[in-house]
N, C-alpha and C positions, 0 to 999 in steps of 0.2 A: 308345937310347930315342928314340922319336919325340917330337917336339915338337908340342905341340897348337897348332893354328892360331887358337886362340881369344885374342884380345888383351883386356886389361883394358878397353878402351873399348867392345868389342862385347859383353863380358858386362855391363857398366853399362847399355848401351843395351838389352839383352834383359831386365834387372831393371827397368828404367825402364818398358818396354812392359808388363811383367807387372803392375807396380804400377798403371800407368795403367788396365790392363784391369780389375784388381780394383776399383779405385776407380770406374770407370764402372759396373761391375755393382754396387757398394754404392749408388751414387747412384740407380741404376735401381731397386733394391730398396727404397731409401728411399721414392723417388717412388711406387712401387706401393703400399707400406705406407701412405703419407700419403693416397693415393687410397681406399684400402680404410678407413682410419679416418675420413675425410671422409664416405664413403658410409655407414659405421656410424653416425656422428654425425647424420647427415640422416635415417636410418632412425629412430633413438631420438628425434630431435626430432620427427618425424612422429608417433610413437607418443604422446608426451608430449602434443603439441598435440591429438591425437584425444582423449586422456583428459580434458584439460583442457575441451574443447569439449564432451564428453559430460557431464561434471560440471556445467558451467555450464548446459548444456541441462536437466539433471535439477533443478538448483537453480532455474532460471526456471520450469519447470513447477511445482514445488512452492510457489514464491512465488505463482504465479498461482492455483494451487488454493486456498491459504490466503487470498489477497485475495477470491476468490469466495465463500468460506466466511464470511468477515467481512462482506461486503456482504449475505450472505443473513441473518446474525445480526441486523445492524443494521436491515435491513427489517423483520424479525419484531419487534424490539424497538420500532421506531417505530410499528408497526400495533397492538402491544399498548398503547403509550402514548396512541395516537390513541383507541383504544376505551375506555380508563379515563378519559381527559379528557372524552369524550363522555358517558360515564356519570355523571360527578361533574357536569357542567353540567346534564344532565337531572335528576339527584336534586335539585340546588339549585334548579332551576325549579320541580320539584314541591313542594319545602319552602316556596318563597316563595308559591306558588299556594295551597297548604293552609293557610298562615298568613293569607290575604287576609281571611277572614272574622273573625279576631281584630282585624286593622287596621281593618276596617269598623266595629266596635264601639268601638274605643278612640280612633281618630283621625277616621274618617269614611269614608263609602262612596266618595267620589271618590279617596281614597289607596288603599282596598282595590281599587278597579278598577285603579289604577296597578300594584298588587302583582300582580294576576292578569294583567294585560297583559305585565308584565315577566317573570312566570313561564312564560307561553306563548311569549314570545320566547326565552327561555333554552332551552326544550324544542325549539322549532324549530331554534334555532342547533345544539343538540347534534345532531339528526336530521341536519341538512345536514353537519355535521362527519363524522358516522358515514358518510355517503353518498359523501363525496369520497374519491378516491385520494390518496395521500401527494404524488405529483408535482402534482396540482392545488392541494394545500394550499400546498405550496413555492412555486409559480407565483403564488397570491393573496398570500402573504406578501411576495414580491419586489414585486408591483405596489403592495401597500399603502405599504412602505417608500419606493418611488420617488415615490409621491403625497403622502404625509404623512411626511417623514423626522424632523420634530420630535416628532410624536406617537409614532412607532415608538421614538426614543431614550427618550422619558419611559416608555413601557410597559415597555421592557427594564430601565430603571433601577429601576422599581417592582417589577418581577418579580424582579430581582437581589436588592433590598432584602428583599423578602418571603421568598426563599428563604434568604438569609442568617440572617434571623431565625428562620426555621423550623428550620434546621440548628443554629444556636447554641442554640436553646431545647431541642433534643433531647439536647444534650451535658450540659446542667446537670441 
């Protein structure tokens, strides 16, 4: 029988080289897998980022549209309120002017003239209010408050008191 020339140390060396080769291949495959997973994660992240950005954009547009709609409705309500206030002031002015004759008879002509003058002033104020735009009225109100802050606070307090009495009275 012929003896093989392979010695235990050469066989171990070959096995070690084979194991190193398998280990190196496994590490390379792991690196390649990690890179593939990283690229996949980046792609998914980009996709999610796009979805979030798109949704945020949609929500922003929706909020902007709702805000514009609210501004438009508020402007309509303010114009309606301005028209009603103007009508109420004009009506009160007419009522005062119509009752001036009764004031003439009961109190005197001088006071009747005051009533007529007050009625005309109220109707003129109503016409000026009706002719002004809301932005002009707001500017006038700011200017009034700057010039006479004490009177503005007094008027606001009186109006608040009157409104409170009005609403409290409507509940009873």
